[in-house]
C-alpha positions in Angstrom: 27.8 105.0 -16.6 26.3 103.0 -13.8 25.4 99.3 -13.8 22.3 98.4 -15.8 19.0 98.5 -14.0 15.9 96.5 -14.6 13.0 99.0 -14.4 9.4 98.0 -13.9 7.6 98.8 -17.2 4.8 100.4 -15.2 6.5 103.3 -13.4 3.3 104.9 -12.2 2.6 102.0 -9.8 6.3 101.4 -9.0 8.2 104.6 -9.2 11.4 103.2 -7.7 13.0 100.6 -9.9 15.3 98.1 -8.3 18.7 96.8 -9.6 18.8 93.5 -11.3 21.4 90.9 -12.2 23.7 91.6 -15.2 22.2 88.8 -17.3 19.1 91.0 -17.7 21.1 93.8 -19.4 18.9 93.7 -22.5 15.4 94.8 -21.6 12.5 93.2 -23.5 11.1 95.4 -26.3 7.8 95.1 -24.5 9.3 97.0 -21.5 10.4 99.9 -23.7 7.1 100.0 -25.5 5.2 100.0 -22.1 7.3 103.0 -21.0 6.6 104.8 -24.2 2.8 104.4 -23.8 2.9 105.8 -20.2 5.3 108.7 -20.8 4.4 112.3 -20.7 7.2 113.1 -23.2 9.6 111.0 -25.3 12.8 112.4 -26.8 14.7 110.3 -29.3 18.2 110.7 -30.8 18.6 108.6 -33.9 22.1 108.7 -35.4 21.8 105.8 -37.8 18.3 104.3 -38.1 14.7 105.5 -37.9 13.5 105.0 -34.3 11.1 102.1 -33.6 8.1 104.4 -32.9 8.3 105.9 -36.4 9.2 102.9 -38.5 7.0 101.6 -41.3 6.6 97.8 -41.8 8.7 97.7 -45.0 11.5 99.7 -43.3 11.5 97.3 -40.4 11.4 94.3 -42.8 14.5 95.6 -44.6 16.3 96.0 -41.3 15.4 92.4 -40.3 16.6 91.1 -43.6 19.9 93.0 -43.2 20.5 91.5 -39.7 19.4 88.0 -40.9 20.7 87.7 -44.5 20.6 83.9 -44.4 17.3 83.6 -42.7 14.3 81.8 -44.1 11.8 83.5 -46.3 9.3 83.4 -43.5 11.8 85.2 -41.2 12.5 88.0 -43.7 9.8 88.7 -46.2 7.6 85.7 -45.5 3.9 86.3 -44.8 3.6 85.1 -41.2 6.6 87.1 -39.9 5.5 90.2 -41.9 2.0 90.0 -40.5 3.3 89.9 -37.0 5.8 92.7 -37.6 3.1 94.9 -39.2 0.7 94.3 -36.3 3.4 95.1 -33.7 4.3 98.3 -35.4 0.6 99.3 -35.7 0.1 98.7 -32.1 3.1 100.7 -31.1 2.3 103.6 -33.4 -1.2 104.0 -31.9 0.4 106.2 -29.3 0.3 109.0 -31.9 -3.5 108.5 -32.3 -4.1 109.4 -28.7 -4.4 113.2 -28.1 -3.3 112.6 -24.5 -0.3 110.6 -25.7 3.3 111.6 -25.1 4.9 114.7 -26.6 7.4 113.2 -29.1 10.6 114.9 -30.2 13.0 113.1 -32.5 16.4 114.4 -33.8 17.5 112.4 -36.9 21.1 112.5 -38.2 20.9 113.3 -41.9 22.5 109.9 -42.5 19.2 108.4 -41.5 17.4 110.4 -44.2 20.0 109.6 -46.9 20.6 105.9 -46.3 18.1 104.1 -48.6 17.1 101.3 -46.2 15.0 98.9 -48.3 15.5 100.8 -51.5 14.1 104.1 -52.8 10.4 103.1 -52.6 10.6 102.0 -49.0 12.6 105.1 -48.0 10.2 107.4 -49.7 7.3 105.8 -47.8 9.2 106.0 -44.5 10.0 109.7 -44.9 6.5 110.5 -46.0 5.2 108.8 -42.9 7.5 110.9 -40.7 6.5 114.1 -42.6 2.8 113.3 -42.2 3.2 113.0 -38.4 4.9 116.3 -38.3 2.2 118.0 -40.4 -0.5 116.5 -38.2 1.3 118.1 -35.2 1.8 114.7 -33.6 5.6 114.9 -33.4 8.5 117.4 -33.6 11.3 116.3 -35.9 14.7 117.9 -36.6 17.5 116.8 -38.8 21.1 117.2 -37.8 22.9 118.1 -41.1 26.0 116.1 -42.2 27.8 119.5 -42.5 27.7 119.8 -38.7 30.7 117.5 -38.3 31.5 116.6 -34.7 28.5 116.8 -32.4 27.3 115.8 -28.9 25.5 112.6 -30.0 28.5 110.6 -31.3 28.3 108.2 -28.4 25.2 106.6 -29.8 21.4 106.5 -29.8 19.2 107.0 -26.8 15.6 107.6 -25.7 14.6 109.9 -22.8 11.2 109.5 -21.3 9.5 111.6 -18.6 6.4 110.8 -16.6 3.8 112.7 -14.5 4.3 110.8 -11.3 7.6 108.9 -11.7 11.3 109.7 -12.3 12.6 110.1 -15.9 13.9 107.0 -17.6 16.5 106.7 -20.3 16.9 103.9 -22.7 20.5 103.9 -23.9 21.4 101.7 -26.8 24.6 100.0 -28.1 25.4 97.4 -30.7 23.1 94.5 -29.9 22.1 95.6 -26.5 20.5 98.4 -24.5 19.5 99.4 -21.0 16.9 101.2 -19.1 18.0 103.5 -16.3 16.7 106.2 -14.0 20.2 107.1 -12.7 20.3 110.9 -12.4 23.7 111.1 -14.0 22.5 109.2 -17.1 19.3 111.3 -17.2 21.3 114.6 -17.0 23.8 113.5 -19.7 21.0 112.4 -22.1 19.0 115.6 -21.4 22.1 117.8 -22.1 23.0 115.9 -25.2 19.5 116.2 -26.7 19.5 119.9 -26.0 22.9 120.4 -27.7 21.7 118.3 -30.7 18.5 120.3 -30.9 20.6 123.5 -31.0 22.9 122.2 -33.8 20.1 120.6 -35.9 18.0 122.4 -38.5 14.9 124.1 -37.2 11.7 122.0 -37.5 10.3 123.7 -40.6 13.7 123.4 -42.4 13.9 119.8 -41.3 10.5 119.0 -42.6 11.5 120.6 -46.0 14.6 118.4 -46.1 12.7 115.3 -45.3 10.0 115.9 -47.9 12.6 116.9 -50.5 14.5 113.6 -49.8 11.3 111.7 -50.3 10.8 113.4 -53.6 14.3 112.4 -54.7 13.6 108.8 -53.8 10.3 108.9 -55.7 11.8 110.5 -58.8 12.5 108.5 -61.9 15.8 110.4 -62.0 16.7 109.1 -58.6 19.8 107.3 -60.0 21.0 110.6 -61.4 20.9 112.5 -58.1 24.1 112.7 -55.9 22.8 110.3 -53.3 20.8 108.2 -55.7 23.8 107.8 -58.0 25.8 106.3 -55.2 23.0 103.8 -54.4 22.6 103.0 -58.1 26.4 102.2 -58.4 26.1 99.9 -55.4 23.1 98.1 -56.8 24.8 97.8 -60.1 27.9 96.3 -58.4 25.7 93.8 -56.5 23.9 92.8 -59.7 27.1 92.2 -61.6 28.5 90.2 -58.7 25.4 88.0 -58.5 25.6 87.4 -62.3 29.2 86.3 -61.9 28.3 84.1 -59.0 25.5 82.5 -61.1 27.8 81.9 -64.1 30.8 80.6 -62.1 29.5 79.0 -58.9 32.1 77.8 -56.4 
């Protein structure tokens, strides 16, 4: 892939982005959000986590805590940080309240649906949020089943955005970094990958059924007795016993 490019977050007024020095390889989130709000269409491939546009505040908070396990209370579940996070998510999600907003199509790996980020309550809420957007006809969502095995999206997540009067832009992500690019080769690869994933994924209606059934599993009192819930229950039980041992025998 080509060198990272720094794109102007207002492509309508500056349709020809210019290269930038390597130290700017990680675009600010504000740049990506600006592109999303101006796009005619947004296509996401999410192999491991719910994409930013769709996240609930509790889901985002659980992610933050996972990345900063030794952070302060204020940085994880504290009130100031939580208020800022919730407001930022609400502002970003307003794109779905605009009838003239971008056409949004997300393909989720089934792993995203099955991994209980934040616990069963948080995941049920997150999946209900996605399902509600589908039922309101605000987004298209497909799930790539685990049974698919090898697939075209194994290289990692990306976002493909098109505009009325500017070239398409791809946001390609990697561990701890990401880059915005309008290089034709990158656009072509992302477009082809999304098409192949869409062909391999469950149809939209079947995907919606899977998402809502998974939410019901998370909400069920018998969650710990389901196949996926049992695995999570066993992990939680292991963590609980470990914490008890640590408390009884501190180093």
